[in-house]
C-alpha positions as a Markdown table, in Angstrom:
| # | Residue | x | y | z |
|---|---|---|---|---|
| 1 | Met | 9.2 | 20.9 | 8.6 |
| 2 | Thr | 12.6 | 20.8 | 10.2 |
| 3 | Asp | 15.3 | 22.5 | 8.1 |
| 4 | Thr | 17.3 | 20.0 | 6.1 |
| 5 | Val | 21.1 | 20.0 | 6.4 |
| 6 | Thr | 23.4 | 19.6 | 3.4 |
| 7 | Asp | 27.0 | 20.2 | 4.6 |
| 8 | Asp | 27.2 | 18.3 | 7.9 |
| 9 | Thr | 28.7 | 14.8 | 7.8 |
| 10 | Asp | 25.5 | 13.5 | 9.5 |
| 11 | Ala | 23.3 | 15.0 | 6.8 |
| 12 | Pro | 22.0 | 11.7 | 5.4 |
| 13 | Glu | 20.6 | 10.5 | 8.8 |
| 14 | Leu | 19.2 | 14.0 | 9.5 |
| 15 | His | 17.4 | 13.9 | 6.1 |
| 16 | Leu | 16.0 | 10.5 | 7.2 |
| 17 | Met | 14.8 | 11.9 | 10.5 |
| 18 | Asn | 13.2 | 14.8 | 8.6 |
| 19 | Phe | 11.5 | 12.3 | 6.3 |
| 20 | Phe | 9.9 | 10.6 | 9.3 |
| 21 | Asp | 8.6 | 14.0 | 10.6 |
| 22 | Pro | 4.8 | 14.1 | 9.8 |
| 23 | Arg | 5.3 | 17.6 | 8.5 |
| 24 | Ser | 7.1 | 16.2 | 5.5 |
| 25 | Arg | 4.1 | 14.1 | 4.5 |
| 26 | Pro | 2.6 | 16.5 | 1.9 |
| 27 | Asp | 5.8 | 16.4 | -0.2 |
| 28 | Pro | 8.5 | 14.0 | 1.0 |
| 29 | Tyr | 10.3 | 13.8 | -2.4 |
| 30 | Pro | 13.0 | 16.5 | -1.9 |
| 31 | Leu | 14.1 | 14.7 | 1.2 |
| 32 | Leu | 13.9 | 11.3 | -0.6 |
| 33 | Arg | 16.1 | 12.7 | -3.4 |
| 34 | Gln | 18.7 | 13.7 | -0.9 |
| 35 | Ile | 18.6 | 10.4 | 0.9 |
| 36 | Arg | 18.8 | 8.5 | -2.4 |
| 37 | Glu | 21.9 | 10.5 | -3.5 |
| 38 | Ala | 23.6 | 9.7 | -0.2 |
| 39 | Ser | 22.6 | 6.0 | 0.0 |
| 40 | Pro | 23.5 | 3.4 | 0.9 |
| 41 | Phe | 24.4 | 4.7 | 4.4 |
| 42 | Pro | 24.2 | 3.4 | 8.0 |
| 43 | Ala | 21.8 | 4.8 | 10.6 |
| 44 | Met | 20.6 | 4.1 | 14.1 |
| 45 | Asn | 24.1 | 3.6 | 15.5 |
| 46 | Gly | 24.9 | 1.2 | 12.7 |
| 47 | Asn | 22.0 | -1.2 | 13.2 |
| 48 | Leu | 20.2 | 0.0 | 10.1 |
| 49 | Met | 21.3 | 0.4 | 6.5 |
| 50 | Val | 19.3 | 2.8 | 4.3 |
| 51 | Leu | 19.0 | 1.9 | 0.6 |
| 52 | Ala | 17.2 | 4.2 | -1.8 |
| 53 | Arg | 18.7 | 3.7 | -5.2 |
| 54 | His | 16.5 | 1.7 | -7.5 |
| 55 | Arg | 19.1 | -0.9 | -8.4 |
| 56 | Asp | 20.0 | -1.5 | -4.7 |
| 57 | Val | 16.4 | -1.7 | -3.5 |
| 58 | Glu | 15.5 | -4.2 | -6.3 |
| 59 | Arg | 18.5 | -6.3 | -5.8 |
| 60 | Val | 17.8 | -6.7 | -2.0 |
| 61 | Leu | 14.1 | -7.5 | -2.6 |
| 62 | Arg | 15.2 | -10.3 | -5.0 |
| 63 | His | 18.1 | -11.5 | -2.8 |
| 64 | Pro | 17.6 | -15.0 | -1.2 |
| 65 | Ala | 19.2 | -13.8 | 2.0 |
| 66 | Ala | 16.8 | -10.8 | 2.4 |
| 67 | Ser | 14.5 | -11.8 | 5.3 |
| 68 | Ala | 11.1 | -10.4 | 6.1 |
| 69 | Asp | 11.0 | -12.2 | 9.4 |
| 70 | Arg | 10.6 | -9.4 | 12.0 |
| 71 | Ser | 12.0 | -11.6 | 14.8 |
| 72 | Arg | 15.5 | -11.1 | 13.2 |
| 73 | Ser | 15.2 | -7.3 | 13.6 |
| 74 | Lys | 17.5 | -5.4 | 16.0 |
| 75 | Ile | 15.4 | -2.2 | 15.9 |
| 76 | Leu | 11.7 | -3.3 | 16.2 |
| 77 | Ser | 10.0 | -3.6 | 19.6 |
| 78 | Ser | 9.0 | -7.1 | 20.8 |
| 79 | Gln | 5.4 | -6.0 | 20.5 |
| 80 | Ala | 5.8 | -5.1 | 16.8 |
| 81 | Val | 7.3 | -8.5 | 16.2 |
| 82 | Glu | 4.8 | -10.6 | 18.1 |
| 83 | Ser | 1.7 | -8.7 | 16.9 |
| 84 | Arg | 2.3 | -9.8 | 13.3 |
| 85 | Arg | 4.3 | -13.0 | 13.6 |
| 86 | Glu | 1.8 | -15.1 | 11.8 |
| 87 | Val | 1.2 | -12.7 | 8.9 |
| 88 | Met | 2.4 | -14.0 | 5.5 |
| 89 | Thr | 4.1 | -10.7 | 4.6 |
| 90 | Phe | 6.5 | -11.2 | 7.5 |
| 91 | Leu | 7.4 | -14.8 | 6.8 |
| 92 | Asp | 10.4 | -16.3 | 4.9 |
| 93 | Pro | 10.6 | -19.5 | 2.9 |
| 94 | Pro | 9.6 | -22.3 | 3.3 |
| 95 | Asp | 6.6 | -20.9 | 5.4 |
| 96 | His | 6.0 | -17.9 | 3.1 |
| 97 | Thr | 6.3 | -20.1 | 0.0 |
| 98 | Arg | 3.8 | -22.6 | 1.4 |
| 99 | Leu | 1.2 | -20.0 | 2.5 |
| 100 | Arg | 1.5 | -17.9 | -0.7 |
| 101 | Gly | 1.1 | -21.0 | -2.8 |
| 102 | Leu | -2.1 | -21.9 | -0.9 |
| 103 | Val | -3.5 | -18.4 | -1.0 |
| 104 | Ser | -2.7 | -17.8 | -4.6 |
| 105 | Lys | -5.0 | -20.8 | -5.6 |
| 106 | Ala | -7.9 | -18.7 | -4.3 |
| 107 | Phe | -6.6 | -15.4 | -5.8 |
| 108 | Thr | -6.2 | -16.1 | -9.5 |
| 109 | Pro | -6.1 | -13.6 | -12.4 |
| 110 | Arg | -9.3 | -15.1 | -13.7 |
| 111 | Met | -11.0 | -14.4 | -10.4 |
| 112 | Val | -9.9 | -10.8 | -10.6 |
| 113 | Thr | -11.1 | -10.5 | -14.2 |
| 114 | Asn | -14.5 | -11.9 | -13.3 |
| 115 | Leu | -14.8 | -9.2 | -10.6 |
| 116 | Glu | -14.8 | -6.3 | -13.0 |
| 117 | Pro | -18.7 | -6.0 | -13.3 |
| 118 | Arg | -19.1 | -6.1 | -9.6 |
| 119 | Val | -16.2 | -3.5 | -9.0 |
| 120 | Arg | -17.8 | -1.3 | -11.6 |
| 121 | Ala | -21.1 | -1.5 | -9.8 |
| 122 | Val | -19.5 | -0.6 | -6.5 |
| 123 | Val | -17.8 | 2.4 | -8.1 |
| 124 | Asp | -21.1 | 3.5 | -9.7 |
| 125 | Asp | -22.9 | 3.3 | -6.4 |
| 126 | Leu | -20.2 | 5.5 | -4.8 |
| 127 | Val | -20.4 | 8.1 | -7.6 |
| 128 | Ala | -24.1 | 8.3 | -6.8 |
| 129 | Asp | -23.1 | 8.9 | -3.1 |
| 130 | Val | -20.8 | 11.7 | -4.3 |
| 131 | Ala | -23.7 | 13.3 | -6.2 |
| 132 | Ala | -26.0 | 13.0 | -3.2 |
| 133 | His | -23.3 | 14.4 | -0.9 |
| 134 | Gly | -22.9 | 17.5 | -3.1 |
| 135 | Ser | -20.0 | 19.8 | -3.8 |
| 136 | Pro | -17.4 | 20.0 | -2.3 |
| 137 | Val | -16.9 | 16.3 | -1.4 |
| 138 | Asp | -14.2 | 14.8 | 0.8 |
| 139 | Val | -12.8 | 12.3 | -1.6 |
| 140 | Pro | -11.0 | 9.9 | 0.8 |
| 141 | Ser | -14.0 | 9.3 | 3.1 |
| 142 | Val | -16.9 | 9.4 | 0.5 |
| 143 | Phe | -15.2 | 7.7 | -2.4 |
| 144 | Ala | -11.6 | 6.4 | -2.2 |
| 145 | Tyr | -11.8 | 4.5 | 1.1 |
| 146 | Pro | -15.2 | 2.9 | 0.5 |
| 147 | Val | -14.2 | 1.4 | -2.9 |
| 148 | Pro | -11.7 | -1.2 | -1.6 |
| 149 | Val | -13.6 | -1.8 | 1.6 |
| 150 | Lys | -16.8 | -2.7 | -0.3 |
| 151 | Val | -14.9 | -4.7 | -2.9 |
| 152 | Ile | -13.0 | -6.9 | -0.4 |
| 153 | Cys | -16.0 | -7.3 | 1.8 |
| 154 | Glu | -18.1 | -8.5 | -1.1 |
| 155 | Leu | -15.3 | -10.7 | -2.3 |
| 156 | Leu | -15.1 | -12.3 | 1.1 |
| 157 | Gly | -18.9 | -12.6 | 1.5 |
| 158 | Val | -19.3 | -10.1 | 4.3 |
| 159 | Pro | -22.9 | -8.7 | 4.4 |
| 160 | Pro | -23.4 | -5.1 | 3.3 |
| 161 | Glu | -24.5 | -4.0 | 6.8 |
| 162 | Asp | -21.1 | -4.9 | 8.1 |
| 163 | His | -19.0 | -3.1 | 5.5 |
| 164 | Arg | -18.6 | 0.1 | 7.6 |
| 165 | Ile | -17.1 | -1.7 | 10.6 |
| 166 | Phe | -14.5 | -3.3 | 8.3 |
| 167 | Gly | -13.2 | 0.1 | 7.3 |
| 168 | Gln | -12.7 | 1.0 | 11.0 |
| 169 | Trp | -11.0 | -2.3 | 11.8 |
| 170 | Ser | -8.7 | -1.8 | 8.8 |
| 171 | Thr | -7.6 | 1.6 | 10.0 |
| 172 | Val | -6.8 | 0.3 | 13.5 |
| 173 | Leu | -5.0 | -2.9 | 12.4 |
| 174 | Gly | -3.0 | -1.0 | 9.8 |
| 175 | Arg | -1.2 | 0.9 | 12.5 |
| 176 | Ala | 0.9 | -2.1 | 13.3 |
| 177 | Leu | 2.4 | -2.0 | 9.8 |
| 178 | Asp | 3.8 | 1.5 | 10.4 |
| 179 | Pro | 6.9 | 2.1 | 12.5 |
| 180 | Leu | 6.0 | 5.7 | 13.3 |
| 181 | Met | 2.6 | 4.6 | 14.6 |
| 182 | Ala | 4.3 | 1.8 | 16.6 |
| 183 | Ala | 6.8 | 4.3 | 18.1 |
| 184 | Asn | 4.0 | 6.5 | 19.4 |
| 185 | Arg | 1.8 | 3.7 | 20.9 |
| 186 | Asp | 0.4 | 3.9 | 24.4 |
| 187 | Glu | -1.7 | 1.6 | 26.5 |
| 188 | Asp | -5.0 | 2.7 | 25.0 |
| 189 | Val | -3.7 | 2.2 | 21.4 |
| 190 | Asp | -2.3 | -1.3 | 22.4 |
| 191 | Arg | -5.6 | -2.2 | 23.9 |
| 192 | Glu | -7.6 | -1.0 | 20.9 |
| 193 | Asp | -5.3 | -3.0 | 18.6 |
| 194 | Val | -5.7 | -6.2 | 20.6 |
| 195 | Glu | -9.5 | -5.8 | 21.0 |
| 196 | Thr | -9.9 | -5.0 | 17.3 |
| 197 | Arg | -7.9 | -8.0 | 16.2 |
| 198 | Ala | -9.9 | -10.3 | 18.5 |
| 199 | Ala | -13.2 | -8.9 | 17.2 |
| 200 | Phe | -12.0 | -9.3 | 13.6 |
| 201 | Tyr | -11.0 | -12.9 | 14.1 |
| 202 | Gln | -14.2 | -13.8 | 16.0 |
| 203 | Tyr | -16.3 | -12.3 | 13.2 |
| 204 | Phe | -14.7 | -14.5 | 10.6 |
| 205 | Arg | -14.9 | -17.6 | 12.9 |
| 206 | Asp | -18.6 | -17.0 | 13.1 |
| 207 | Leu | -18.9 | -16.3 | 9.3 |
| 208 | Ile | -17.0 | -19.5 | 8.5 |
| 209 | Ala | -19.2 | -21.5 | 10.9 |
| 210 | Lys | -22.4 | -20.2 | 9.2 |
| 211 | Gly | -21.1 | -21.3 | 5.8 |
| 212 | Glu | -23.4 | -18.8 | 4.1 |
| 213 | Trp | -21.5 | -18.0 | 0.9 |
| 214 | Ser | -21.5 | -18.8 | -2.8 |
| 215 | Glu | -18.6 | -20.3 | -4.8 |
| 216 | Glu | -17.9 | -16.8 | -6.3 |
| 217 | His | -16.7 | -15.7 | -2.9 |
| 218 | Leu | -13.0 | -15.7 | -1.9 |
| 219 | Leu | -13.6 | -17.0 | 1.7 |
| 220 | Pro | -14.6 | -20.6 | 0.7 |
| 221 | Arg | -11.7 | -20.7 | -1.7 |
| 222 | Leu | -9.3 | -19.8 | 1.2 |
| 223 | Val | -11.0 | -22.3 | 3.5 |
| 224 | Gln | -10.7 | -25.0 | 0.9 |
| 225 | Ala | -7.3 | -24.0 | -0.5 |
| 226 | Glu | -5.2 | -27.2 | -0.6 |
| 227 | Ala | -2.0 | -28.5 | -2.0 |
| 228 | Ala | -0.4 | -31.9 | -1.5 |
| 229 | Gly | -2.8 | -32.5 | 1.4 |
| 230 | Asp | -1.9 | -29.2 | 3.1 |
| 231 | Arg | -4.3 | -26.6 | 4.1 |
| 232 | Leu | -4.3 | -23.2 | 5.9 |
| 233 | Thr | -4.6 | -23.6 | 9.7 |
| 234 | Glu | -7.2 | -21.5 | 11.4 |
| 235 | Thr | -4.5 | -19.1 | 12.6 |
| 236 | Glu | -3.0 | -18.8 | 9.2 |
| 237 | Leu | -6.4 | -18.3 | 7.6 |
| 238 | Leu | -7.5 | -15.5 | 10.0 |
| 239 | Ala | -4.1 | -13.8 | 9.6 |
| 240 | Thr | -4.4 | -13.9 | 5.8 |
| 241 | Leu | -7.9 | -12.4 | 6.0 |
| 242 | Ala | -6.6 | -9.6 | 8.2 |
| 243 | Leu | -3.8 | -8.9 | 5.7 |
| 244 | Leu | -6.2 | -8.9 | 2.7 |
| 245 | Val | -8.5 | -6.4 | 4.5 |
| 246 | Met | -5.9 | -4.0 | 5.9 |
| 247 | Ala | -3.3 | -4.0 | 3.2 |
| 248 | Gly | -5.7 | -4.1 | 0.3 |
| 249 | His | -7.9 | -1.4 | 1.8 |
| 250 | Glu | -5.2 | 1.2 | 2.8 |
| 251 | Thr | -3.0 | 0.9 | -0.3 |
| 252 | Thr | -5.8 | 1.0 | -2.8 |
| 253 | Ala | -7.6 | 3.8 | -1.0 |
| 254 | Asn | -4.4 | 5.9 | -1.0 |
| 255 | Leu | -3.8 | 5.0 | -4.7 |
| 256 | Ile | -7.3 | 6.3 | -5.7 |
| 257 | Ser | -6.9 | 9.5 | -3.6 |
| 258 | His | -3.5 | 10.2 | -5.0 |
| 259 | Ala | -4.7 | 9.5 | -8.5 |
| 260 | Ile | -7.4 | 12.2 | -8.2 |
| 261 | Leu | -5.1 | 14.6 | -6.4 |
| 262 | Thr | -2.3 | 14.2 | -9.0 |
| 263 | Leu | -4.6 | 14.5 | -12.0 |
| 264 | Leu | -6.2 | 17.7 | -10.6 |
| 265 | Arg | -2.7 | 19.1 | -10.2 |
| 266 | His | -1.9 | 18.2 | -13.8 |
| 267 | Pro | -4.9 | 19.3 | -15.7 |
| 268 | Glu | -3.3 | 18.6 | -19.1 |
| 269 | Gln | -3.0 | 14.9 | -18.1 |
| 270 | Leu | -6.5 | 14.8 | -16.9 |
| 271 | Ala | -7.7 | 16.3 | -20.3 |
| 272 | Met | -5.7 | 13.5 | -22.1 |
| 273 | Leu | -7.5 | 10.8 | -20.1 |
| 274 | Arg | -10.9 | 12.4 | -20.8 |
| 275 | Glu | -10.0 | 12.3 | -24.5 |
| 276 | Asp | -8.8 | 8.7 | -24.4 |
| 277 | Val | -9.7 | 6.4 | -21.5 |
| 278 | Ser | -7.5 | 3.7 | -23.0 |
| 279 | Leu | -4.6 | 5.6 | -21.4 |
| 280 | Ile | -5.9 | 4.8 | -17.9 |
| 281 | Pro | -3.9 | 1.6 | -17.3 |
| 282 | Gly | -0.7 | 3.5 | -18.0 |
| 283 | Ala | -1.9 | 6.3 | -15.8 |
| 284 | Val | -2.3 | 3.9 | -12.9 |
| 285 | Asp | 1.3 | 2.7 | -13.3 |
| 286 | Glu | 2.5 | 6.3 | -13.4 |
| 287 | Ile | 0.6 | 7.2 | -10.3 |
| 288 | Leu | 2.0 | 4.1 | -8.6 |
| 289 | Arg | 5.5 | 5.3 | -9.5 |
| 290 | Tyr | 5.0 | 9.0 | -8.9 |
| 291 | Glu | 2.9 | 8.9 | -5.7 |
| 292 | Pro | 3.2 | 5.4 | -4.2 |
| 293 | Ser | 0.9 | 4.3 | -1.4 |
| 294 | Val | 3.8 | 2.3 | 0.2 |
| 295 | Gln | 6.8 | 4.5 | 0.7 |
| 296 | Met | 9.2 | 1.9 | 2.1 |
| 297 | Leu | 9.8 | -1.7 | 3.0 |
| 298 | His | 11.8 | -3.4 | 5.8 |
| 299 | Arg | 14.1 | -6.4 | 5.5 |
| 300 | Met | 16.8 | -8.1 | 7.5 |
| 301 | Ala | 20.0 | -9.6 | 6.3 |
| 302 | Gly | 19.7 | -13.3 | 7.0 |
| 303 | Ala | 23.3 | -13.8 | 5.8 |
| 304 | Glu | 26.0 | -11.5 | 4.5 |
| 305 | Met | 24.9 | -9.9 | 1.2 |
| 306 | Thr | 27.6 | -8.7 | -1.1 |
| 307 | Phe | 26.9 | -6.4 | -4.0 |
| 308 | Asp | 29.3 | -4.8 | -6.5 |
| 309 | Asp | 29.8 | -1.6 | -4.5 |
| 310 | Phe | 28.8 | -2.4 | -0.9 |
| 311 | Thr | 28.3 | -5.3 | 1.6 |
| 312 | Val | 25.5 | -5.8 | 4.0 |
| 313 | Pro | 26.6 | -7.7 | 7.2 |
| 314 | Glu | 24.5 | -10.6 | 8.5 |
| 315 | Gly | 21.9 | -9.4 | 11.0 |
| 316 | Met | 21.7 | -5.8 | 9.6 |
| 317 | Asp | 18.2 | -4.2 | 9.4 |
| 318 | Leu | 17.6 | -2.8 | 5.9 |
| 319 | Leu | 15.3 | 0.2 | 5.2 |
| 320 | Leu | 14.3 | 0.1 | 1.5 |
| 321 | Leu | 12.9 | 3.4 | 0.3 |
| 322 | Thr | 10.8 | 2.4 | -2.6 |
| 323 | Ala | 9.3 | 5.8 | -3.1 |
| 324 | Ala | 12.8 | 7.2 | -3.6 |
| 325 | Ala | 13.7 | 4.3 | -6.0 |
| 326 | Asn | 10.7 | 5.1 | -8.1 |
| 327 | Arg | 12.2 | 8.5 | -8.9 |
| 328 | Asp | 15.7 | 7.3 | -9.6 |
| 329 | Pro | 17.0 | 9.1 | -12.7 |
| 330 | Glu | 19.2 | 6.1 | -13.5 |
| 331 | Val | 16.0 | 4.2 | -14.3 |
| 332 | Phe | 13.3 | 6.7 | -15.2 |
| 333 | Asp | 13.7 | 9.5 | -17.7 |
| 334 | Asp | 12.9 | 12.9 | -16.1 |
| 335 | Pro | 11.6 | 11.2 | -13.0 |
| 336 | Glu | 10.1 | 14.3 | -11.4 |
| 337 | Arg | 7.7 | 14.7 | -14.3 |
| 338 | Phe | 4.3 | 13.1 | -14.1 |
| 339 | Asp | 3.6 | 11.6 | -17.5 |
| 340 | Ile | 0.7 | 9.2 | -18.0 |
| 341 | Thr | 2.1 | 8.3 | -21.5 |
| 342 | Arg | 5.5 | 7.2 | -20.0 |
| 343 | Gly | 6.1 | 4.1 | -22.1 |
| 344 | Gly | 7.5 | 0.6 | -22.1 |
| 345 | Glu | 9.8 | -0.8 | -19.4 |
| 346 | Asn | 10.4 | 2.7 | -18.2 |
| 347 | Arg | 6.8 | 2.8 | -17.0 |
| 348 | Leu | 6.7 | -0.7 | -15.5 |
| 349 | Asn | 10.0 | -0.6 | -13.5 |
| 350 | His | 8.4 | 1.0 | -10.4 |
| 351 | Leu | 8.7 | -1.0 | -7.2 |
| 352 | Ser | 5.3 | 0.0 | -5.7 |
| 353 | Phe | 4.2 | -3.6 | -5.6 |
| 354 | Ser | 7.6 | -4.7 | -4.3 |
| 355 | Ala | 9.6 | -7.3 | -6.2 |
| 356 | Gly | 10.8 | -10.9 | -5.9 |
| 357 | Pro | 9.0 | -13.5 | -3.7 |
| 358 | His | 6.9 | -10.9 | -1.8 |
| 359 | Phe | 5.5 | -9.2 | -5.0 |
| 360 | Cys | 2.0 | -8.0 | -4.0 |
| 361 | Leu | -0.5 | -10.8 | -4.4 |
| 362 | Gly | -3.3 | -8.3 | -4.8 |
| 363 | Ala | -1.7 | -6.2 | -7.4 |
| 364 | Asn | -4.1 | -7.1 | -10.2 |
| 365 | Leu | -7.1 | -6.4 | -8.0 |
| 366 | Gly | -5.7 | -3.0 | -6.8 |
| 367 | Arg | -5.1 | -2.0 | -10.4 |
| 368 | Leu | -8.6 | -3.0 | -11.4 |
| 369 | Glu | -10.2 | -0.9 | -8.6 |
| 370 | Ala | -8.0 | 2.1 | -9.4 |
| 371 | Glu | -8.6 | 1.9 | -13.1 |
| 372 | Leu | -12.4 | 1.8 | -12.7 |
| 373 | Ala | -12.4 | 4.6 | -10.0 |
| 374 | Ile | -10.3 | 6.8 | -12.3 |
| 375 | Glu | -12.5 | 6.1 | -15.3 |
| 376 | Ala | -15.6 | 7.2 | -13.3 |
| 377 | Phe | -13.8 | 10.3 | -12.1 |
| 378 | Val | -12.6 | 11.5 | -15.5 |
| 379 | Thr | -15.8 | 10.7 | -17.3 |
| 380 | Arg | -18.5 | 11.6 | -14.8 |
| 381 | Val | -17.3 | 14.4 | -12.6 |
| 382 | Val | -17.8 | 17.8 | -14.3 |
| 383 | Asp | -15.4 | 20.7 | -13.6 |
| 384 | Pro | -13.6 | 19.2 | -10.6 |
| 385 | Arg | -11.4 | 21.5 | -8.5 |
| 386 | Leu | -9.2 | 20.7 | -5.6 |
| 387 | Val | -9.9 | 22.8 | -2.5 |
| 388 | Glu | -6.2 | 23.1 | -1.8 |
| 389 | Glu | -6.5 | 24.4 | 1.8 |
| 390 | Ser | -8.5 | 21.3 | 2.7 |
| 391 | Leu | -5.6 | 18.8 | 2.0 |
| 392 | Glu | -4.4 | 17.0 | 5.1 |
| 393 | Tyr | -2.2 | 13.9 | 5.2 |
| 394 | Arg | -2.4 | 11.1 | 7.7 |
| 395 | Pro | 0.8 | 10.9 | 9.9 |
| 396 | His | 1.6 | 7.4 | 8.7 |
| 397 | Val | 5.0 | 7.1 | 7.1 |
| 398 | Ile | 4.8 | 3.7 | 5.3 |
| 399 | Leu | 1.2 | 3.9 | 4.0 |
| 400 | Arg | 1.1 | 7.5 | 2.9 |
| 401 | Gly | -2.1 | 9.1 | 1.8 |
| 402 | Pro | -4.5 | 12.1 | 2.2 |
| 403 | Glu | -6.8 | 12.0 | 5.2 |
| 404 | Val | -8.9 | 15.0 | 4.1 |
| 405 | Met | -9.1 | 16.2 | 0.5 |
| 406 | Arg | -12.1 | 18.1 | -0.6 |
| 407 | Val | -13.0 | 18.5 | -4.3 |
| 408 | Ser | -15.6 | 20.8 | -5.7 |
| 409 | Phe | -17.6 | 20.1 | -8.9 |
| 410 | Ser | -20.4 | 21.5 | -10.9 |
| 411 | Ala | -22.2 | 18.3 | -11.8 |
| 412 | Ile | -22.1 | 14.5 | -11.9 |
| 413 | Arg | -22.9 | 12.9 | -15.3 |
């Protein structure tokens, strides 16, 4: 990784540039600490303000003038704006409020609770795949990535024979969410993105036309979601389906991979979970805080935003480094320590699911998948060992996670 600079007046922006370097991906936290301590500060010739302190990031996320509308951005390319214009994540009220209200009717906590037996069965099947694969196993490809793909596909009513292609589509579509990937696009990547989105949309047009689903599936609930005579248009429905697949897949897969990686690096915490699986929900929150799948969020100032110690001018792009905020010592005791028994509000104050009106709609489902995957790992995998030299991270900067991570074991219970 490029050497960091501590004495130069441009050090904060240089730290930010180093953070974007793919070589920082295995351990970005020393750079994030330096960025947090210097924030808030301007970057990109004054077009961007970088915020990394917990209180600043949370206040912006909850501020009514914080816009998610990419068309307001001064730093994103027109392609990055147009390719996701219809996605709920990048809309402001009243459009975001309307769409979220409709989608939430099909995504209730009761529905997630009712999914537990099916998610557990998916996890059990994948543990059997791990056993069949033998030691060592590549955790992301054999276990972590297939869990959310199979769950969301079954939830939507996608036939099992089509599950694999959804994982491939999700990887391609997810590139548009990442600024580093967007900056390195070429004609072949653009063409693949367009072709994949077209194939994805047509697949669901055909699936909806067939109408071969049961009431337990999410797809008919989205099709039928209605409030005050209002429904999702076809474009809104297809964009929402794409968001559920790519966002739910990438984030949960990275959460599961990071959970296994972090527990293997903290064997005393792994032993605690083996002794008491009731600690698993707290462990999931601590992993979300300590190794978040989503490292940052992007907002624009729709109006001037005034806080007690700084002001954001109208029109300014805002980079919110949630991964840095999650280790802010003003909020978390001994934040560099991984502690699955971290208690109370201190445990729940992480921003890994965002905050405010854009709080992650799929948070409960992601937690459920992670909890059951971790339970299977700690109770069924005997003598797991990380093959340290195998660890490789994907270059993505927003959705950070291992691409290769082999783990050896002596048996599967």
